[in-house]
C-alpha positions, -999 to 999 in steps of 0.1 A, spaced: 0 0 0 13 35 -9 20 59 20 15 88 -3 -17 109 1 -23 143 -14 -59 152 -4 -78 151 29 -108 168 45 -105 175 82 -128 190 108 -107 212 131 -118 228 163 -100 252 187 -104 248 224 -133 262 244 -124 287 271 -127 276 307 -156 290 327 -152 319 351 -160 310 388 -185 324 412 -169 324 446 -167 346 477 -138 352 501 -150 342 536 -136 363 564 -142 361 601 -154 397 603 -173 396 571 -193 363 566 -205 375 531 -170 382 520 -160 398 487 -161 382 452 -132 358 446 -141 338 415 -112 334 392 -111 337 354 -112 307 331 -82 299 308 -83 304 271 -88 274 248 -59 262 227 -54 274 191 -52 253 160 -18 259 145 -5 246 111 32 243 104 50 232 73 79 207 75 102 199 46 108 164 60 72 154 56 63 141 21 26 131 24 -7 137 41 -10 100 48 -11 104 85 -45 120 81 -59 91 61 -80 78 90 -81 110 111 -109 134 101 -115 153 134 -89 171 154 -93 194 184 -72 216 206 -74 214 244 -101 233 263 -91 259 288 -94 251 325 -121 266 347 -114 294 372 -114 286 409 -119 300 443 -96 326 458 -93 343 424 -74 313 410 -72 315 372 -77 284 350 -48 272 329 -47 278 291 -56 248 269 -28 232 249 -25 243 213 -31 217 185 0 219 163 -4 201 129 26 195 107 21 191 70 44 189 39 57 219 22 35 224 -9 2 219 10 -26 243 2 -55 248 26 -90 256 14 -123 261 32 -154 241 24 -163 264 -5 -128 259 -20 -117 294 -10 -79 296 -6 -69 300 30 -31 295 28 -5 281 5 26 267 22 55 272 -1 84 272 24 97 252 52 87 261 88 58 284 79 35 287 109 -1 300 109 -27 302 135 -57 288 116 -83 289 144 -81 309 176 -91 293 209 -121 306 228 -115 332 254 -117 322 290 -148 333 310 -145 360 336 -150 352 372 -173 372 395 -144 392 409 -142 411 376 -178 423 379 -175 439 413 -186 475 414 -195 502 439 -231 495 434 -228 457 433 -204 444 460 -214 408 457 -221 399 420 -235 365 415 -225 363 379 -196 349 359 -191 343 322 -188 309 307 -158 302 284 -162 312 248 -168 282 225 -140 271 203 -141 278 165 -150 247 144 -146 244 107 -140 218 79 -108 224 58 -95 208 27 -57 200 27 -43 195 -8 -7 186 -15 10 198 -47 45 185 -47 74 209 -49 100 198 -73 124 214 -97 118 189 -125 86 171 -134 89 140 -155 58 137 -177 48 109 -199 21 83 -207 19 51 -187 49 28 -190 72 54 -206 98 45 -180 95 74 -156 100 54 -125 130 36 -139 145 69 -149 141 86 -115 154 55 -97 187 57 -118 193 95 -117 183 102 -81 180 88 -46 143 79 -52 135 42 -49 100 36 -65 87 1 -70 92 -10 -106 77 -39 -125 86 -56 -158 50 -62 -167 26 -35 -180 23 -12 -149 18 24 -141 28 43 -109 -2 55 -89 16 79 -68 43 106 -75 78 99 -64 105 125 -56 142 122 -55 173 144 -53 197 145 -82 233 151 -71 257 165 -98 295 163 -97 297 201 -100 281 204 -65 246 213 -78 215 193 -67 179 195 -76 146 177 -68 130 156 -96 96 140 -95 79 114 -117 43 123 -124 21 92 -127 12 83 -162 -13 105 -179 -39 94 -204 -57 113 -231 -85 133 -215 -66 138 -183 -73 175 -183 -110 167 -180 -105 142 -152 -101 110 -171 -81 84 -153 -68 103 -123 -61 134 -144 -67 162 -119 -50 142 -92 -18 140 -113 -17 172 -133 -19 194 -102 16 182 -91 31 198 -122 20 233 -112 49 241 -89 77 224 -110 101 248 -127 110 226 -157 90 198 -175 108 168 -189 87 150 -215 96 113 -216 85 96 -248 82 59 -255 89 50 -292 80 13 -286 43 20 -277 25 17 -310 -9 23 -294 1 58 -286 14 66 -320 48 80 -329 68 101 -304 58 134 -320 21 125 -315 29 115 -279 46 148 -273 18 169 -289 -8 150 -268 11 155 -236 14 193 -243 -23 194 -251 -33 178 -218 -11 202 -198 -22 233 -217 -59 225 -213 -55 218 -176 -36 251 -170 -20 272 -198 9 282 -177 22 246 -176 34 248 -212 50 282 -208 77 268 -184 110 256 -197 111 220 -209 132 193 -223 123 163 -245 138 128 -240 131 97 -260 135 66 -238 142 29 -247 167 36 -275 183 3 -267 154 -12 -286 157 12 -316 175 10 -349 197 39 -359 173 47 -388 144 51 -365 164 75 -342 173 96 -373 136 97 -383 126 109 -348 152 136 -350 137 148 -382 103 151 -366 114 176 -341 130 210 -348 146 213 -314 171 195 -292 161 160 -281 178 136 -258 179 98 -266 183 77 -235 177 42 -221 166 44 -185 168 7 -181 203 4 -195 214 38 -181 225 51 -215 230 89 -219 215 97 -185 244 119 -174 242 144 -203 204 146 -196 206 154 -159 234 180 -165 213 197 -193 183 199 -168 207 214 -143 217 241 -169 181 249 -176 174 253 -139 204 277 -135 189 299 -162 157 301 -142 166 313 -107 143 302 -79 130 326 -53 152 327 -22 138 302 3 121 318 33 118 303 67 102 310 101 72 328 87 46 332 113 11 345 107 -23 347 123 -49 343 96 -81 333 114 -111 353 105 -119 381 130 -157 383 131 -172 417 139 -191 419 172 -222 429 154 -225 414 119 -259 429 112 -292 440 129 -322 431 108 -358 438 114 -378 407 107 -412 423 110 -429 451 129 -416 442 164 -388 416 159 -351 423 155 -324 397 149 -287 404 157 -259 385 140 -221 384 143 -197 375 170 -223 386 195 -238 351 191 -207 336 206 -207 362 233 -242 355 244 -233 318 246 -210 328 275 -239 340 296 -257 316 319 -291 333 322 -299 311 352 -276 332 373 -293 358 393 -275 388 379 -272 376 343 -299 399 328 -284 429 345 -251 423 329 -266 415 296 -283 449 295 -250 465 304 -233 445 276 -258 458 250 -251 494 260 -213 489 261 -213 475 226 -235 503 213 -262 479 203 -288 497 224 -283 529 204 -284 511 170 -317 494 180 -332 527 189 -322 542 156 -340 513 139 -372 521 158 -373 495 185 -400 500 211 -406 486 246 -420 451 243 -403 444 210 -384 411 207 -346 408 202 -334 375 188 -298 364 191 -291 328 180 -315 307 201 -322 334 227 -352 357 227 -353 389 248 -380 414 254 -367 450 251 -374 477 277 -357 510 277 -341 516 311 -338 554 306 
């Protein structure tokens, strides 16, 4: 079974914040005591980090839900709860993250890039925070904010300098096994690789580069035939394309037709793929007569390399020529230690809509804020009213014509509005 996997869907959730505590400091001279409920700790974040030593998403093959640790609850004597442990996920360089709607979230192009994908929920506040001159013994605390939860798509597009492209059984796996340190499984019977392989080519002049064999394409790959999309996407990041042609495969036609068909598939998948530098190599020359080789040369008006991957003929000139092409196309300087916070910051008030004559619905981050309030607590409504004023929601509702007795809807909660002024 192959350990290569390049597409997974994962539900990720950051940690929920710990609840704030309701507690009172008991003193001999003051039995009621003052508020002493500690704050809850924040939930852990979901962090994604790229690692050049990881080659596949295979570790997620049977893992579809991952969650950061919740924050700890606050305690008595103003004791704060601990912060939840972050969930750190390492992925291969070359991984692209999308949301459920296929919107690009982040593209990992370099080693050790770190992003905060989902922020953990804030810890709830203990009743000590709500003490005031008018309310000396508040019986109210906030629950922890719920963690963020979302499904993401992780798609790996391999990063290589050279992409070997050819139809099935052209000899790509044999070639890469003889010019690099890659060791793909190779069979003598009709066989095509089902997963890409990467290897490093080491030249005697001190240069090295990464080469990848792209699993055999078939006609119609650009519209998804075979596993077209699955394979073609891996060519997108490669700097140079090596077209490997098989003159012994009569079903595919002559090598010029093979070359034209391969270019057609690449161009119709993404036009940019045929604009990159390329090289043409005809494999299996150990099976060809000299006259056939001369005929093939006449078909092309450009430089062609004739090789035998199996017999290791003319491979050295080929890999050095590929190195020369790479030198002529400098790569962007590699970046490391990139750290970003890219989670979406939702506005407190997304919108206030009037449903009918006396009903208003409020959307936005306020929904998550309301979930932090336990309305069974005796002072909860008082602090909720203060919250509406503090966020300016009260003024906005008045501008929209709200009257006493009208209904405010926030998520699953319904409140009857009364103006305190």
